[in-house]
Structures are given as C-alpha cells and as structure tokens.
C-alpha positions in Angstrom: 81.6 61.0 101.2 81.9 63.3 104.1 84.7 65.0 102.0 82.0 65.7 99.6 79.1 66.7 101.7 81.1 69.3 103.6 82.1 70.9 100.3 78.2 70.9 99.5 77.7 72.5 102.8 79.9 74.7 102.5 79.3 76.0 99.2 75.7 76.7 100.7 76.4 78.2 103.5 78.7 80.3 101.6 76.5 82.1 99.7 74.1 82.6 103.1 76.4 83.6 104.9 79.0 85.5 103.4 78.5 87.9 100.3 81.0 90.9 98.9 79.6 92.6 96.0 81.6 94.9 93.7 80.9 97.2 90.4 83.9 98.5 89.7 82.1 100.5 87.0 78.8 100.0 85.8 79.5 98.4 82.2 76.8 95.1 83.5 74.3 96.4 85.7 73.0 92.4 86.3 71.7 91.7 90.0 70.7 95.2 89.8 67.2 97.3 89.8 67.5 100.6 88.3 64.4 103.1 88.3 62.7 106.5 87.7 65.7 108.1 85.5 68.5 105.7 86.3 70.2 104.7 83.3 73.7 103.4 82.9 75.8 106.0 80.4 79.1 105.1 78.5 80.2 108.9 79.8 79.2 111.2 82.2 81.3 114.1 80.5 83.7 114.1 83.4 86.1 111.1 81.9 84.4 108.6 84.1 83.0 105.8 81.5 80.3 103.0 82.7 78.8 105.3 85.3 75.1 105.0 86.7 73.4 108.6 86.5 70.9 108.6 88.9 69.1 112.4 87.9 70.0 114.8 85.5 70.5 118.3 85.2 68.0 120.5 84.3 65.1 118.3 85.5 62.0 118.6 87.1 61.1 117.2 90.3 62.7 113.4 88.9 64.4 111.3 90.9 66.7 107.6 90.4 67.1 105.0 92.7 69.0 101.7 91.9 68.7 98.9 94.4 70.0 95.1 94.9 68.0 92.7 93.3 67.8 90.5 96.1 67.8 91.0 100.2 71.5 91.5 101.5 72.3 90.8 104.7 72.6 94.4 106.8 71.4 94.0 110.3 74.4 92.4 112.5 76.9 94.6 110.2 78.1 95.4 106.8 80.5 97.6 104.8 80.3 100.1 102.2 82.8 101.7 99.5 81.1 104.0 96.8 82.3 106.7 94.4 80.3 109.5 93.1 80.8 112.9 91.1 77.8 115.2 90.8 78.3 118.0 87.9 76.8 121.6 86.5 74.4 122.6 89.7 71.3 124.5 88.0 67.9 125.7 89.0 66.7 127.4 92.3 69.0 128.7 95.1 68.5 127.5 98.8 70.2 130.8 99.8 73.6 129.8 99.6 74.0 127.4 96.1 71.8 126.3 93.0 71.6 122.4 92.4 70.2 119.8 94.3 69.4 117.7 96.1 72.3 115.0 97.2 72.7 111.0 97.2 71.6 108.7 99.7 72.7 105.6 100.4 70.4 103.0 102.7 69.1 99.7 103.2 65.4 99.0 103.0 63.5 96.3 103.0 60.1 98.7 101.5 60.9 97.5 97.8 63.5 97.2 95.5 61.8 99.6 93.1 61.2 102.3 95.8 62.0 105.7 95.2 60.5 109.5 94.5 61.1 113.3 93.6 61.2 116.4 95.4 63.5 117.1 99.1 63.6 113.8 100.4 66.4 113.3 98.2 64.6 109.9 96.7 64.3 108.7 99.6 61.4 110.3 101.7 58.7 107.7 102.8 61.1 104.6 102.2 60.3 102.7 105.5 61.2 100.6 106.7 64.7 101.7 106.4 68.4 102.9 107.1 70.4 105.7 105.5 73.2 108.2 105.3 72.7 111.8 103.7 75.4 113.3 101.5 72.7 116.6 101.2 73.5 119.5 98.4 70.4 121.4 99.8 69.4 123.1 102.4 65.4 122.6 103.2 64.9 124.8 106.1 61.8 122.7 107.1 63.6 119.7 107.5 65.9 121.3 109.6 69.3 121.3 107.1 72.2 122.7 109.1 73.5 123.7 106.1 73.7 123.3 102.0 76.1 120.5 102.2 76.2 118.1 104.9 76.0 114.1 105.6 73.5 113.3 108.0 71.7 110.0 109.1 67.8 109.3 108.7 65.5 106.0 109.8 62.1 105.1 108.3 61.9 107.8 105.3 61.8 110.3 108.2 64.4 113.3 106.3 63.8 115.7 108.9 67.3 116.3 111.0 65.4 117.1 114.2 64.4 113.3 114.9 68.6 112.7 115.2 70.2 114.7 117.4 73.8 114.7 116.7 73.5 113.1 113.7 74.1 115.3 111.0 78.1 117.2 110.4 78.6 119.9 107.5 81.3 119.2 105.2 82.6 122.7 104.0 83.5 121.3 100.1 80.8 120.7 98.3 79.4 117.0 96.8 78.4 119.0 94.0 81.4 120.5 93.3 82.0 118.5 89.7 85.1 116.5 91.4 84.8 112.6 92.4 84.4 111.6 96.1 84.5 108.8 97.6 82.2 107.4 101.1 82.4 104.6 103.5 79.8 103.5 105.4 80.2 100.7 108.5 77.6 99.3 110.7 79.2 97.2 113.7 76.2 96.4 115.2 75.7 99.3 116.7 77.6 102.3 115.3 77.3 103.9 111.6 80.8 105.4 111.1 80.4 107.6 107.7 83.7 109.0 106.1 83.6 111.3 103.0 86.9 112.5 100.9 87.3 114.6 97.7 89.4 113.8 94.9 92.3 114.9 96.6 92.9 111.6 98.0 91.1 107.4 97.6 92.5 106.6 100.6 90.0 105.8 103.7 90.5 109.0 106.6 91.6 108.2 109.7 88.3 109.1 111.7 84.6 109.3 110.7 83.0 112.3 110.0 80.2 111.2 111.5 79.3 108.1 113.9 75.8 107.6 115.1 74.4 105.0 117.2 71.1 103.3 115.8 69.8 100.0 116.2 69.1 98.9 112.9 67.8 94.6 113.4 64.8 97.0 115.2 64.8 99.1 112.4 64.2 96.9 110.1 62.6 94.3 111.5 64.9 91.6 110.2 68.1 90.8 109.2 67.9 91.7 105.3 67.2 94.1 103.2 67.7 95.3 100.1 71.1 98.3 99.4 71.5 100.8 97.4 70.9 104.4 96.6 68.4 107.7 95.7 69.1 110.6 94.1 66.2 113.3 93.3 65.6 117.0 92.7 62.8 119.3 92.4 63.2 122.9 91.6 66.7 122.4 91.7 68.8 119.8 89.4 72.4 118.4 89.1 73.6 115.4 87.4 74.2 112.8 90.2 76.7 109.7 88.4 77.1 106.6 90.8 81.2 105.4 89.8 81.5 102.2 91.7 80.5 100.2 94.5 81.2 97.7 96.7 79.4 96.0 99.3 80.4 93.9 102.2 77.3 92.1 104.0 79.9 91.5 107.3 81.4 94.5 109.1 84.7 94.8 107.3 86.3 98.3 107.5 88.6 98.6 105.0 89.9 101.3 102.5 91.7 101.3 99.5 91.6 101.6 95.7 88.9 99.7 94.1 88.5 96.0 94.2 88.3 94.0 90.8 84.5 93.2 89.9 82.6 90.8 91.8 78.7 91.3 89.9 75.9 91.2 92.3 74.7 87.6 92.2 70.9 87.7 90.6 67.2 86.0 92.1 68.1 82.6 91.0 71.8 82.3 92.3 71.2 80.9 95.7 68.8 78.7 94.0 71.9 77.5 91.6 74.1 77.4 94.6 71.7 74.8 96.6 71.1 72.5 93.3 75.0 72.1 92.7 75.3 71.5 96.4 72.5 68.5 95.9 74.3 67.8 93.3 77.5 66.8 95.1 75.7 65.4 97.7 73.8 62.6 95.5 76.9 62.0 94.0 78.4 61.4 97.3 75.2 59.0 97.8 76.1 56.9 94.7 80.0 56.9 95.6 78.8 55.7 98.7 76.4 52.9 97.3 78.5 51.4 94.7 81.3 50.9 97.7 79.2 48.3 99.5 
C-alpha cells in the first residue's frame, strides 16, 4: 500500500514540479495556441520542414504569436532553446536595411492569445511579462541601439531607455536567411541570452547579454504562458520558428535539438490527477482485502 501511494504522489508531483517541453518541429501543435498570422507550414522554402510561420513577407501591419496553452513555471528559473530563420526582408528601411521587425521570446500572464502588429514586434502592451527581443529594425523613438540587437523588456514596454545596460548589438543580421539558435536562461536573478548563427548549434561559452530582473515581482506569480511574438509595420519579413525546447527550471545546457516532447494540453494535469487517485483507490482495496 505505501509503495502505491508513494508512486501516485510522485506522478502528481512530477506534473506539477518539473516540465520539459520540446517541439523538434511543428508537425504537431497540440498544447500551443497560434494567433494572428501564425500558421504551421510544411516547408519554408529554405529546406526546413514542419515549421511555424509567424509573419509573412509583404504583409502590412501583421503579427503572429504562439504561446503555451497552459501556464508553465517561470519565476524561479527556466531555460529555453529555439531556432529561427528570417527570409525575404522587404518594405521600408530604417536607414540601414529593409525588413522588420524581429522575434521576441516572452513569459507573460496576460493571455495565450496576446499580441499586436507594428513597431512593438508583437510584444508591445503585453503585461505582466518579461521578454527578450531579437530586434531587426531600428526605431529611434524606442531608443533602439541599432538595426540588429538583443534587448530585454518587461510589461510590454519596448523603450530601451528604460533598461540601461539591457541591450547588445549583434554584427550579423538575424534576418540574413540563415538558421539562428537562441538560448535564454534564468537562474532566479539573471537573464542570460546566447545566440549563434548557422556556423554552429553549440551554445557559446559566454552570454551576449546578462541582465538582472526580478521575474517573480514582475509577473506577480510563479506561472506564465511561454512563447514567441513577431510583427511588422511598413516593413516585413518571413519569420519562421523551427523548433523549441523549454525547461520550467534552470537547466543551462546546450547541444542539438532533443526528441519531441509535446506540451501537454490543458487536460493533462486533470488526467494525471485521475490516474493518481486511481492508484490510491486500488491501494485501499488491496489494504481492505488483506484485513
């Protein structure tokens, strides 16, 4: 009896305490909510299959977001790895290059359908939230340091003047048509951001950006929807998300994409609880029969 009750407790606690979500591609999108222009496509035209297209080139004031259907633990620590490809930048120029506006990874509690078009990269106005921007258009009104940079943001506020030391320029354009790999680790105090182009899929030894942020205070709770936003205004580009892994605990590991572990749907915690209760009832029957 004790063994069965202990096993049931482990099953229930395992769902609640530690989760790894892995989409090695997006041939299936169970557990995700796709918004705006986001759609699963069979081929991005560059050799990547079963990907998510968040924004199309040639679109005018379009956006796309994708979030976990259910909230995941985020405030005490997390690690995530993802790959993207941006192609065919078009439209207006920021004075350096055409194409917009980039990709944002965010944890947020507003809604799994949040997002909007334009300069805010689909992220502006989402609050409470913490985000990392991979920005590909320089907006002087938001004090962008360049037309290709990584920056942090909170509560949908994209003005870089509000985050001193929270940006770093990257020399190679994120929308150069190659595959990029990004890593974001949060150890409970510091967001560490890494990025590498198609020359390697190995995680760099040092982050491009490290920034202290109190995520528990910002979010006001432990759990959040995790996902991505992208958008364009007068400029555009194809923005493809190729794969994604998320650990809801601090786990700063690199390497290649692991096998797929789709995100549970909203029904999974309930199912796990029912299974656990079933084990407990079975144990009770065994105990009664033994008397």
